[in-house]
N, C-alpha and C positions, 0 to 999 in steps of 0.2 A: 565826543561830538566833533572835536577838532580833527581827529584822525579820519572820521567818516567823511568830513567835508574837504579833506585833502590838505589841511593846514598842518603839515607834518612837523614843521619847526616848532610851532606853538604847542602842539600836542606833546612833543618830547620835553619841552620846558615844563609843562604842567605835571607830566609823569615824574620828572626828576624832583619837582617840588613836593610831590606826594611822598616820594621816598624819604625826603629830608624831614618831613613833618612827622613827629612822634605821637601826635594826638590819636585817639582811637579812630579806627576806620573799618568800613565794611570789607575792604580788601587788605590782604596781607602783603608784606613786602615782596614775597615771591610772585604773587599775582600781578603786582605792579611791574616787576621786572619782566614778567611774561609779556605784558602789554608793550613794554619798550622793545623787547625782542621782536614781537610781531610788527611793531612800527618799522623796524629796520627791514623786515621782510616785505612789508607793503611798499617800501621805497626801493625795492630791488637790491638792497644791500645784503645779499644772501650770506656772505661769509660772516659778516658781523652778526646777522640774525642767528646763524648756526652756532657761533661761539657763545652767544648769549643764552640760547636754549641749553646748550651743553653745560654751561656754568650753573644754570638753575638745577639741572638734573643731579649735579654733584652735591647739592644741599641735602643733608640728612633729614630735614624737616619737611620735605616736599610731600604733598598729599597725593594719593593715588589718582584723584581726578585731574590734578594739574600735570602729573606725570603722563597720564594718558593723552592729554591735550598736546603736550610738548612732543611726545613720540609721534603723534599724528602729524603735527606740523613738520617735523623733521623728515618723516617718511615721505610726505607729499613733496617737500622741497627736493629731496634726492630724486624723486621720480621725474620732476619737471625741469630742474635747473641744471643746465649743461656744465656750468663752471664748477660744479662740485665734484667733477671727476669723469672717468670713462663711463659710458652708458651701462655696460654690464655690471660694473662695480656699484654704480648708483642704484640700479634696479635691485640688486641684492640687498643693499642697505635699506632701500625703501621698503621692501618686503619685511625685513627684519624689524624695522622700527614700527611699522604698522601692526605687526603681530605682537610686539611688546605693548603697544597702545591697547590692543584688544585684551591682552592678559591683565593689564592694569584696570581696565573697565570693560568687562565682557559684554555688557548690555548696550554698548555704544554702536548703534547701527551705522553711523557715519564712518567710523574707522573700518568697519567691515566692507562698506561700500567702496571706500578708497582702495582697500586691499584688492577688491574685485577689479577695480580699474587698473591697478598695477599688474595683476595677473593677465588681464586682457591685453595689456601693453606688450607683454612678452609672449603672447600667443598661448598661454596656459588656460585654455578655454574651460576645461573641467573645473579647475580651481577658481576661476572667475565666477562660474555659475554657483559654486558652493558659497563663495563669499557674498555674492548678491543675494542668494537665498537666505543666508543667515542674517543679512542686513534687513531684508524684508520682515523677518521674524521679529527683529528688534524695533523696527520703525516702519511698519507696513504702509503708513500713510504718506510716504515720501515719493512724490511723482518723479523726481529726478532719478531715483533708483530704478523705477519701472522703465523709464526712458532708456537708461543704460542697459537694462536687461534686453529691451527691444533691439537696441543697436547690436548687442552681442549675438542675439539670435539672427538678426539680419545679415551680419557678417558671415555667419555659419550657414547661410542659405536655408533657414528655417522660417519661411515667410509667415506661416500661420501663427507660430508662437510669437514672432516679432509683432504681428498685428495685435495679438491679445495683450502683449506687454504695453504697447503704445496706447491702446485703448484704456488700460489701467491708469496710465499716466495722465491722460486727458480727462478721465473721469475724476481723478483726485484733484487735478488742477486744470480747469477748462481753459485757462489762459497760458498754458504751457506751449509757447510757440515752437520750441525745439521739437517736442513730440509731434505737433501738427505738421511741421515741415518734414520730419523724417517719415511720418505716416504717408504724406503725399509722395515722397520719393519711393517708398515701398510699393504703393499702389501703382505708380507709374512704371516701375520696373516690372510689374506683373501685367502691364498692359491694360489696367482698369483706370482709364483716363478720367471718367466722370468722378470716381471717388477721389482720385488724386487732385482734381480740380477743386472739389469741396474742401479738402484738407488745406490746400494752399490758400484758399480764401479765408479759412479760419486763422491760419498763420499770419496773414496780412492784417486781419482784424485785430489780433492780439498785439502785434507790433505797433499798430496805430494807437490802440488803447493805451499801451505802455507809454508812448510818446506823450499823449495827451495828459495822462496821469502825472508823468514826471514834470511837465510844465506846471500843472495845477499845484503840485506839491512844492514848487519853488526851487527845483533843482536847476542846474545850469543847462539850458536848452542846447547849447552848442555841443555838449558832450553826446547828446542823443541825435542831433540833426543829421550829421553826415552818415552815421552808422545806420540808423534806422531807415533813413531815406534810401541808402544804398541797398539794404536788405529788402526793403519794401519794393524798390524798383526791380530788383532781380526776380523776386517772386511774382510781382505783377507782370513782368515780361513772360514768365512761365505761364501765368494764368491766361494771358492773351493768346499765347501759342496754343494752349489746350482748348481755349474757346474756338479758335480757328479749326483745330482738328475735329473737335466734337461737332461743330456746325456742318462739317463736310461728311461726317460719318453717317452711315445708314442707321435707320431706327432699329432698336432692338427687335429681335424676332425669336420665335421658338427654335429656329435653326441656328441661332448664335452659339458659338462655342462656349463650353463650360468655363466659368470664372475660376481663377486659381484661388482667390480669396473672397470671403463674403463681404458684402458692402458695409459701409460705416454703420448704417442703421442696424443691420443684422449683428455686426460685431458688438455694438453698444449694448445689445440686449443678451449677448451670450454670457454664460457664467465664466468667471475667470478661469483660465486654463489651469488644470491640475498640475501640468508640467511646471507652471510658474508659481502658483500660490501654495507654498509649502505649509503655511499655517492652516489653511483650509484642509489640506491633506491630513495633517495631524489630528484635527478635530473630527474629521469625518472619514477616517482611514477605512472603515469597514463599509461605508455607505457612500460611494461615489458613482454617479451616473452621468453619462453624456446623452446626446440627443439620439444617436443611432444605436439600436440594438440593446439598450440598457446594459452596456458593458461597463465594467468597473475598471478604471485605470488606477492601479495602486502603484505609487511611485516612491522610489528611494532617492538616492543622490541623483543629481541631473546627469544625463548621459555625457560621457567624456568624448563626444564627437563634435567636430573632428578634432583629434588630438594633435599634438604638436609635431606634425609631419611637414616635410617640405611641401607637400601638396595637401590642400585642404579639401574637405568633402564638398560635394555638391550633390544633393539628393535628387536633382532633376535629371532624369536619364536623357540619353541622346536621342535625336530623331532617327527613326529607322528609314533606311533607304527603300525597303520594300515592305509595304504594309501587309500584314497577314489578316485576311478578313475575319478569321476566327477570333484572333486576339483582339482585333479592333472592335469587336462586338462587345467587349467588356468596357466597364467604365473606369478602368485602371488609369490613373493619371500618368503613370510612368510610360504608358504606351500611347496615350492620346495627349501629346505635348501641346501646350498652349503657346507655340511659337508662331503666332499669327499676326504679330505687329512688330514694328520696328522698335517697340519699347519692351519686348519680352526677353527671350533667353539671351540674345546677343548682347543687349545693353545692360545685362545684370552687372557686368564688370564696371561699366561706366558709372552706373548708379552706386556701386560700392565705393568707387572713388569719390563720387559726389558726397556720399555719407561721410567719408573721411574728411573731405575738405570742408564740408559744412559743419565742422566742429564735431563731426559724427554726432553732433547735437546730443552728446551723451547727457548733457544737462546744461544749465547756465554756467557751468564750468569754472570751478575755483582752482586756483593754484595753491591757495592757503585755506584749507577747510577748517577754519576756526569754528568751534562748535559750543563747547561748554561755557566759554566766557561771554556768551551773548548778553549776559546781564550788563556787562560793562562796555561791550562793543556792539552797537546796533547792527542788525542784519544788513549786509552789504558792505560793511566796513572793510572786510578783508577781500571781498570779491573783486573789487576794482584792481587792487594790486595783484591778485592772483591771475587775473586775465592779462594784465599788463606783463606780468612775468612770463606767462606762457608764450605770448607772441613777440615779446622783445628779446627774451633770453634764448628762446628756442629757435635759433636762426635756421637750423636745418629744416625744421617743419615749415617755416615761412617760405624759405627758398623753394622747397619742393612744391608747395602749393602754387607759388607765383609762376614757377617754371611750367607746371602742368597746365595752368590756366592759359598761359600764352600758347602752349602747344595745342591746346584745344582750339583756340581761336584761329591759329594758322592752318589747321587741317579741316576746318569746316568746309564742306563742298556743297554744291547745289542740291544734291539729294540727301543732305543732312547726314552724311557719313563722316565720321572723324576717325583719325588714327591715333590710338593711345597705346603706348608700350608695344608698338608694332602689331597690335591686334586690331582688326577692323571691327569697330563696334558702332551699332546704330545709335544715334542720339540726335536730339533736335539742336538747331542752331543756337537756341537761347540757353541751352544747358550751361555752356561755358560762361555766358554772361551772368547767369544766376550764381554759378560757383564763384566767379571773380567778385561780384558784388557782395556775396555773402562773406567771403574771406575778409574783404575790406571792412564790411559793417561789423562782422563778428569781432574783429580785432579792435575797432574803434569803440564799439558798444561795450567792450569789456571794461572800459574805464568807468562805466556808470551802471553796473548791473545791480539789480535789487535782490538777486538770489543770494541766499546765504549758504545753505548746505548743498553745494553742488561742486562739480569738478570739471576741469576743462580738457579739451584736446591738447595733448602735449606731445612728448616724445613717443608715447605709445602710438598715437595716431599717425605721426610722421613716419614711424616705422612701418605701419600698415600700408600707408600710401606708397612708401618706397618699395615695399614688397610687391605691391600690385602693379606698379607702373614701370619698374625697372625689370627688363627681361633677364631672368636669372641665367638664361643660357648664354648671354653675352659676356658673362663674367669669367668663363672658364678659358684658360689659355689654349686648350686643345680644340674647343668648339668655336671659339671666337678669336680673331676675326675670320678664321678659315672655315669654320663649320657652325651653322646654326639652323634652326628649324625653318627659317624663312628663305633658305637657299633652295633653288631648284636642283634636280638631280644632276644636270650637266655641270652646275657650279660645284656640287659635291665631288663629282668626278675630277674636275679640274684641280680642286684643292687636294685631292688624294694624290695626284701626280707629283705634288710638291713634297710629299712625305718620303722619308728614306725607305727605299725598297729592301735594304738589307736588314731592317729591323722588323721582324714579323709581328703582326698585331695579336699577341698571345693573351692579352689581358682585357678581353672584351667585356664591357659592361654597358647596360642601358642607362646608367647614371652618367653624370658629367665626370670627366676623367679625374679631376682634382677634388671631387666630392668625397667627404669622409665615408668609409665603408659603413653599411648599416650595422647597428649594434642594438642590443636590447635596451630599451629606454628606461630611465629612472622612473620610479613610481611618483605620482603626483604628491607634492610635499604636504598638502593639507591634512592635518590631523583629524581623523574621523572618530566620532563618538561610537559607543557600542551599538547604538541603534543604526548608525550609518554603515557600520561594518556588516550589518544583517539587513540589507534593504529589501523591502517587499518587491516581488518580481512584477514587472509590467505585464498586465494581462488584459484580455478583452474577451467578452462572451458574445458569440454570434447567435442570432435567433432565426435568421432567414438568409436566403441567397443574396438578397440585396445588400445585406451587411457585409457578406463575404466579398462582393465585388465593389464595395465602396472604395473610392480612392484614399479615404482616410485610413483604411486598414494597412495599406502598404506604407503610407507615411508613418504610421505608428510603429510598424516593424523596423523601418529604416532608421528611426531616431533612437532606438534603444539597443544596448548591447545584446540583450536577449529578450524575447517576448513569447508569451503563451497565448495562442488563439484557441479558446475553449469552445467546444460545441461545433467545431467546423464540420465534422462528418454529418452531424444531424442537420445542420443548416444547408449543406449541399446534397444531402441524401446520398452520401457515399456508401457503397456496399463494402464495408470492411470485411465481411465474410469471405470475400474473394482472396484475402490475404491470410485467412485463418490456417492453422496447421492442417486441419482436415482437408480443406480445398487444395492446399499445396501438395499434399500427399496424393490426392486423387489426380491432380494434373500431371505432376512430374516426380514420382516417388524416388527415382534414382539420381535426381539432380544433386550436385555436389554442395556440401556444407563444410565450411571451415570451423573447427571446434577449438575453443580455448578452455583449457582446464585451469580452474581457479580455486582459491580457498574461499569458502563461504564465510563472510564476515558482515557485520552491520555496516551501514553506509558511513557512520562516524568514525570507524576504526580501520586501521590497516597495520597488522602486526607482522613481525618477522616470523621466520619458520619456527622458531622455538617458542613463539607466543610470549616473548619476554619484554619486548619494547615496541613502541609504535615507530613505523618507518614509512618512507615515501615509496620505496621500491614495491611494485605491484607484480606478484608472482603470476605467471601465465605460461602455459605450454601449448604448443600448436599441434593439431592433428586434423584429419579429415574424415568425413562420413557422408551419408546421404540424408536427404530430407526424411525418408521413411524411417531410417534408423534413429535419427534424432527425435522424430515425433514419438517413437516408442519410449525413448528416454524421458522426454518431456512429460508424457502421460504417466509413466511409471513414477517419476518424482512427485507428481501430484497425488497419486494414490498413496505413496509412502507417507506424504505429509498428513493425509487424512488419518492414517493409522496412528501416526505420532501425536497428532493433536486431538485424537479422540472424536473425530467427526464434529468439530465445533461449528456451530451455525455461522459464526462470524466469518470463518474461513470460507465456508461454502458460498456465502453471499458475495464475498469479495471476488471470487474467481469464476463464478458461473456466468456463462453467456452463450449465445448461439454459436460462437466460434470457439467454445471451450475445447482445449486440446485433449482433454481426457476422452472425448468422444471420437478422436480421429482414428486411432488404431487400437488393437487389442494389446494386452500386456505380455503376450508370448514372444519368444525369440528376441529378447532385449539384449543387445550387445553392449550398450553403454550403461553400465551399472554404477551406482553411486559409490564413491570411494572415500576412504579416510586417510589422512596423513598419519605418520607414525605417532605423533603426539595427540591424535584423536580429533583433529580439526576435520570437518567435513569438506570434501572437494565437490565442486560442481562443474558442469560442462555447458559452455555458452556457445550456441550456434550462431556464427557471425559471417558477414560478407557473402550472403547468398545472392548470387548474380541473377537479376531479373531483366537483363537487357535484351534477351532474345524474344522478339515480337511473335515469332512463330510459336514459342512455348507459352508465353505469358500475355497473349493478346487481350483477354478479358481484363486482366489486372491493369495493364498499361492504359487501356481505353478508359477505364474508370477514373484514372487520375487526370484525364482531360477535363473533368468537371471543376478542377481547381481554378482559382483566379490566375490570370496570365503570369503575374509576378512570381507565383509559387510553382508553376509547372516545370516539368523536367525539360521540356523543349519549348522555347519561346524566342521570338525574334528579339525581345528585350533582355535576353539572358546571354551574357558573354559566352558562357560555356557551350551554347548552341552554335557558336561560330567557330569552334575549334576545328570542325570538319572531320573529326573521327571520334571514336568512342574512348572515353576515359572511365573505366569501370568504377562505379560508385560515386562518380562526380556528375557526369551528364547522363548517367543511367541510374536506375533504381536498384538499391540493395536492400535485402531483408535481413532482419536479426531475429533469431528464435531464442527465447530466454526462459530460464527458470529463476526463482527468487535468488537474488544475490549476484546475478550476472553483471559484470562490470565492463564498461567502456572507460579505460583509463584517461587521465587528463591529456588534453591536446588542443591545439588550434587546428582548424580545417586546413587541408592542403592549399598552399598559396593564399591563405587567409580569405578564401571565398565564403560566402554565406551558405547556410545549409538549412534544409527542411527536414523535420522528423515528425512522423505521425505514429501515434500509438494505436495499434490494431486492437489491443486488449487480449484477453479479458482483464488482466491485472494492470497495476500501475507501475510507473517508473519514477524514480527520484533523481532530480537534476541538481547539479552545482555549477555555477558559472561566475566568471570574473571578467569585468570590463577589460577591453583590449589594452587600455592605457596602463594596466598593471601587469602585463605579461612579462615585462622585464624583471619585476620582483619575483614572480614565480620561477622564471629562468634561473635567477640567482639562488633561490632555495633549492632547486634541483641540483645545481652545481655544488651547493653546500652539502647535499646528501649524496654526492658522488653518483648522480644519475644524469645521463644526457637528456637535455630538454627535448631534442628532436628524435633521437634514436631510442631512448629509453622508454620504459613503461612505469608510470608513476601515479600514485593516488595521494593527493595532498592531505597533510594533517591540518585540520581546520585551525587549530590553535596557533600553529606556525604562521598561517596566513594573517590571522588577527593581530599577532604580535608585530608583524611587518606592515600593519596599517593597510591591508588589502581586503576590500569588501567582497562578500560572497553572496550571490543570489542562490536561494535554495527553494525548490518548489516540487510539487507532484504533478506529473503528466498523466492524466486519466485517458482511458480509451476514447478515441475520437478527437483528442486534443492535438493541435499542431504546434510544435516548438520552432520558432524562427531564431536561428543562431546568427547574429550579425557578423560582419567581417571582422576577423581578428579576436573574437570572444573566446576566452579559454573556458573549457567545460569538461565535465566528467559525469558519468551517468551510472546508476545502479537500478536494476529491476527490483520492484517490491513484490510483485506476484508473477504468475505465469503469463507471458505475453509475447506478442510479436511486434516488431517495429519496422517501418519502411523509411528510408532516408535517401537523399540525394543533395547535390550542391547547386546553387544558382549564383549567377554573377550579375547583379544589377548594373546597368550602364551608367555608372556614376564615377566621378573623379576619385572619390574616396576608395571605392572598391578597387579600381584599377591601380591606384597608387600603393595600397596595402599589398596587392598581389605582386606588383613589381618589386616592392621593397623586400618581401619575403623570398621572391625569386633570386634576388642578389644575395640575401643573407644565407640562403640554402647552399649557394656555391661555396661560401666561406666555411660552412659547416660540413661540406661533403655530403649533402643530403639532396636526393633527387627531387626536383620540382616536377611533379607529374602533370602540371599544366604548362605546356610549352608557350611561355608568354610572348616570345618573339614571333613565333608562328601565328599565335592568336592575334597579335597586334596587326600583322599584315592582313589577316582575314577580316578583322574589324574595319580596316581601312578600305577593303574591297566592298564590304557588305552594307555599311551603315554611313549615315551622314550625321555628323556631330555638331551640335550648336553650342554646347557648353565649352567655354574658352579653356578652362583648366583641363578638362578631359581631353580636348583636342591637343593641347600643348604636350600633355603626357604621352599620348599615343604617337604624336608626330616626332617627339624626341626619341622614342624607341625605334621608329622607322629610320630616322636620321642616323642614329648610332649604328644600327644593324646594316643599313645600306652602305655607310662609310666603311664598316668592317668587311663587308663582302667585296667592295672595290679593292680595299687594301690587301685582303687575302689573295684575291685573284692576281693582282700585280706581283705579289711576292711569289706565288706559285709559278707564274710565267717567267720570273727572273731565274728560277731554278731549272728552267727548261722542261717543265712538266706540262703536258697537254691537259686542258680542262674539257672533259667530255660531258655532253648534255645527257642527263638521265631522266629528267622529268619526274612527275609524281603521279601515282595511280589514284583512282577515285577512292576516297575514304582512307587513303594510306596514312598510317600513324606518323607522327613527328619522330625525328631521329635524335638519339642521345648517344653520347660517346660511350663506347663499350668499356672504357677504363674508369673515367671520372664521373660518368653519368650526367654531364652537363649537356643542355640542349645544343644540337648542331643544326644551324639554319643555312640552307641553300648550298653551301660548299662542303661536300662530304669527302672524307679521306678513307680509303680502304687499301689494305695490303694486298698486293697483286697475287701473291702465292697462297693466300689463305683459302682453304676450301669453304669455310664458313665466313662469309663476308661480314665483318664487324666494322661499323662506322666509328671513326675517330675524329676528335676535334683537332685543331691545328697544334695546340701545345703538346698534346699526348703523342701525335704522330711525329713531331719533331724529336721527341725523346726516343722513338723507335728508329727514326731515320732522319738525322739533321739535314741531309741533302735532298730528302724526299725520293731517294732512289728506291725503286720497287713499290712506289705508292701510286695508286690510281686516284685522281681527283675528279669527282662527279659534281655536276651542277643540277639543282632541282628546278630552278626558274631561270629563264633567260633574263639577262640584265635589262633588256628593253621592257619586259613585263614589269619588273620591279620598279624601274624608273617611271613607268606610266602610272602604276598604283601610287607611288610616292607623290608625284606631281599632281595627281587628281585628288588626293586627299587634302581638302581645304576646309576651313571653317564654314559650316553651313549658315547661310544668312537668308532670312525671309524677306520678301518684298512687300511693300505697301503697308497700310495701316489697317489692321483687322478689327472686326467688331468683337468686343469682349463682354458685352452685357446682354 
């Protein structure tokens, strides 16, 4: 009681008396010593507390419960307290101690929750989700945990999931002011001011109630007064501002734009999201339904998106410069952006900063999450000290908050525009006041919190704030102060003049010059159970066209590593018969087919040539034939299987359909006969990469695909690959695959990590294997271990090898009419179960995550001497010409690519002129393909080098041409774009900002 009331000296005296007293007691000596150690922690005597905790741990008689409590305290201390060492070392120890706490007491939801906080602090989002989910399983009634989950989702720009998590928090605790405040921020960031207004009112109500209750309970009013008054004042100012805005806004009408989130009332009555509520998943794994289309979302581990990249994902696509009437007729959220208010896309960043500053409101925030000893320490006893620790010891966090608040106030202008981190972001004048008041109140109120099992914003939040407000481009000695994305082209040109001309720019990269080169990432460290290693595949069943064009469908696909959309063909009435072997033969029988000769094996196995041991190497030999000849082979293999199986009914029912390849041609004149290896293994032939890009040959087929929703179409204004400006076979064009049972597509990630679409035409099934992109580094290491090149080689993973390395694998069947969405970076491999055809192509959603993964792979491919068939620099300039971008992160990524490439063009031209070589303008033809170096296959942008005496003009990059001729003698230098054009595109590409306050209800 003395410790709870702040009389620490008397509390220590009584604890010491208890130790000296040998009479029987309900507490052991070790438990009393634990209380003394915690008392030191409460007083911010962190080193003394640490030594005391460690002393108790050395006692052989310590119980598991007490050991779990001490490890939890130590873990959270290392996470929060700067004086205990360097941040990286502290975070490592924090994670280790919290994991030891969980090992000692596996059922403790609080330790799992704090582990999630630590993972979130170091940006390990996937691991944070796992920890939070496991915490919910152990203590699902904890509102603080749900609030933290909401914050994590909100940070990852998943507003719908954040909304559901916050709703869970306030349903469990209607007085949870942190959840109400965060929910208000979320609604305001989405432009739904009425809902935000209601949430802020609830937050003010709960703060007022807390103050009244504290006075009635006899606590010291002075500890509450300044803090709660400050917070109440800040939110009240926000409430008044919203009242003003709402009073001036027009009444809702049927023409109002679609809301991004459902209202509070609607959300309150929605079932808890299956993405969040893992316990409900386990209980009802086979029977899960949502409101549209009766589709079942079957979920495994949470999606590892966005993973720990320098650039985080933002699933909200960019605004298009030119609206396509056809595409805008859909209800796809990606194409009908809700950037109609000053509180929408532009100010997502400011509200993200607000969330950080508002404690990220993860909870009522403890620095000392004492849990099991609550019988001796009443709730709240540790919380005051925890919050004191957070805001007194965490100087950097406090300084950053204070500095940013000041910055906000200084930059508020008459039109409510503020400058934050050099990005112009829309925000109201009162936002900064709310932030400042909240920071003050949150710090003060920490001294008298009544929450017990909660944890505070500390170093992890300051890290996030620092990441979001400090412009990363200003840290590089090459880019700053000479170069950064805020410079105009003329300033870039002037800065290039200061660079040494005698040093050619031979190491061009779109990354910062001193940034570490891209490398395969380590796998997430979280140990997965057997069930988590075999997660159910996210799937949705469509019943009608409305389901297919629902914005939730694209959201669902974008948030998972891989997803199956079942019944798509039926819902959209797609005529799959147009892609059947019979129709293909009738249309273009002599069309070329690439053939891969493979060993016929079961999907679980991959044996060496001698059939002696399992291997990763996937045997495959290339040849070519025609559609007609492969159709004969496909039909023949089917007939042979019927003879081998004795015409079993099950086989017939599996493969029969209107597009059955056995009806396509006769069995005569078959050139492709089934073969066997010397040891008796059957060989099969897989018809792959059938090019369907020619509209003159395949017009009916390509027209049929226009029935797809815009986000899945081959050509769409919201698809990055539609802005390349030329054909990339198999990526922005359709390719067909003709299969017999056992046909394998070996393991791979898509070219430049773009998303892909695959539709099974039938009549047979295909079996898929997929691994989330955050684990691709682990698969890369296994390839190296098996002496196979990850990029250049052909490999089929041994599943047990993956499980031993803690790598989860999705495994599922794709039936005829099913669409498989492969998200950016997902590793996958496929084997046909029956006779079937598939069509596939790539898409590039206009998101920061997609662009950053593509750029990262573009740079890694250079290091691996692997050609990037998507010319990312050329694409980036076309994107700058064609679209308007409102997402800050995506804008910064594209602008950095433009900045680096324009700087490189300036520098190369200056170098070439210094060698006395004339630069000739060559221009670009319509639909002309991008250029690659004939030697190293690196993309060459704008400045092309060609040897004068060559009959066949081969383009070279600067490094390769210098190897041929260091003085550039005998070299012709060509220019694709005039500098004035590039300068105009660069200067015109600015962050898109909407004007005025739009109606969102």
